[in-house]
C-alpha positions as CSV (number, residue, x, y, z in Angstrom):
1,X,-3.6,-69.7,18.4
2,X,-1.6,-67.9,15.8
3,X,-4.8,-66.5,14.2
4,X,-5.9,-65.2,17.6
5,X,-2.7,-63.3,18.1
6,X,-2.9,-62.0,14.5
7,X,-6.5,-60.8,15.0
8,X,-5.5,-59.2,18.4
9,X,-2.6,-57.3,16.7
10,X,-4.9,-56.2,13.9
11,X,-7.4,-54.9,16.4
12,X,-4.6,-53.0,18.3
13,X,-3.5,-51.6,14.9
14,X,-7.0,-50.3,14.1
15,X,-7.4,-48.9,17.6
16,X,-4.1,-47.0,17.3
17,X,-5.0,-45.7,13.8
18,X,-8.3,-44.4,15.0
19,X,-6.5,-42.6,17.8
20,X,-4.0,-41.2,15.3
21,X,-6.5,-39.9,12.8
22,X,-9.7,-39.1,14.7
23,X,-8.7,-37.8,18.2
24,X,-7.8,-34.4,19.4
25,X,-4.1,-35.0,19.4
26,X,-3.9,-36.7,16.0
27,X,-2.5,-35.9,12.6
28,X,-5.2,-33.3,11.6
29,X,-4.6,-31.4,14.8
30,X,-0.8,-31.4,14.1
31,X,-1.4,-30.0,10.6
32,X,-3.6,-27.3,12.2
33,X,-0.9,-26.4,14.6
34,X,1.7,-26.1,11.8
35,X,-0.6,-23.7,10.0
36,X,-1.0,-21.6,13.2
37,X,2.8,-21.6,13.7
38,X,3.4,-20.4,10.1
39,X,0.8,-17.6,10.6
40,X,2.4,-16.6,13.9
41,X,5.9,-16.6,12.4
42,X,4.6,-14.1,9.7
43,X,3.1,-11.9,12.4
44,X,6.3,-12.0,14.4
45,X,8.3,-11.1,11.3
46,X,6.1,-8.1,10.7
47,X,6.3,-7.0,14.3
48,X,10.1,-7.3,14.2
49,X,10.2,-5.0,11.1
50,X,7.9,-2.5,12.9
51,X,10.1,-2.6,16.0
52,X,13.3,-2.1,13.9
53,X,11.7,0.9,12.2
54,X,10.6,2.4,15.5
55,X,14.0,1.9,17.0
56,X,15.5,3.9,14.1
57,X,13.0,6.6,14.7
58,X,13.9,6.7,18.4
59,X,17.6,6.9,17.6
60,X,17.0,9.7,15.1
61,X,14.9,11.6,17.7
62,X,17.7,11.2,20.3
63,X,20.4,12.1,17.8
64,X,19.4,15.4,16.4
65,X,17.0,18.3,16.1
66,X,16.0,17.7,12.4
67,X,14.0,14.5,13.3
68,X,12.3,16.3,16.2
69,X,11.4,19.3,13.9
70,X,10.1,16.9,11.2
71,X,7.9,15.2,13.9
72,X,6.6,18.5,15.1
73,X,5.8,19.7,11.6
74,X,4.0,16.5,10.4
75,X,2.3,15.2,13.5
76,X,1.7,18.4,15.5
77,X,1.2,21.0,12.7
78,X,4.1,23.1,13.9
79,X,4.9,26.2,11.8
80,X,8.1,28.3,12.3
81,X,7.8,32.0,13.0
82,X,7.9,33.9,9.7
83,X,6.7,30.9,7.6
84,X,3.5,30.9,5.6
85,X,1.3,27.9,6.0
86,X,-1.0,26.9,3.0
87,X,-3.5,24.2,3.5
88,X,-4.9,22.5,0.4
89,X,-8.3,20.9,1.0
90,X,-9.3,18.3,-1.5
91,X,-13.1,18.2,-2.2
92,X,-14.6,14.9,-3.4
93,X,-16.1,15.1,-6.9
94,X,-19.8,15.9,-7.0
95,X,-19.9,18.0,-3.8
96,X,-20.8,21.6,-3.8
97,X,-18.0,24.0,-2.8
98,X,-18.8,27.4,-1.3
99,X,-17.3,30.3,-3.2
100,X,-14.2,31.8,-1.6
101,X,-14.6,35.0,0.3
102,X,-12.5,37.0,-2.1
103,X,-15.2,36.4,-4.8
104,X,-18.1,37.1,-2.5
105,X,-16.8,40.4,-1.1
106,X,-17.0,42.4,-4.4
107,X,-20.5,40.9,-5.0
108,X,-21.7,42.1,-1.6
109,X,-20.2,45.6,-2.1
110,X,-22.1,46.0,-5.4
111,X,-25.4,44.6,-4.1
112,X,-25.0,41.2,-5.7
113,X,-24.8,42.5,-9.4
């Protein structure tokens, strides 16, 4: 009788171990959830930093005209009256660049010679 109880307990133990290791809610599933939680915490931390930076931008825009002017200049291409705007265009190496008009104008006036 004692052996029968022992065998019954052993079968229950094996059944519980199978459920613990090989079912959807077992240990491997828990480890996967822990990895997902760690990834989500990293994403949340990045979003919090971005939100803090944006809140500082909003405060600066509400506070004074310098931040608004900087935004208009960088994002909207605003140029004040009386300022001269120079745009520098970088050409990738190996591409042909047309000659500036200031070089072509004298050539056209002399007939290309």
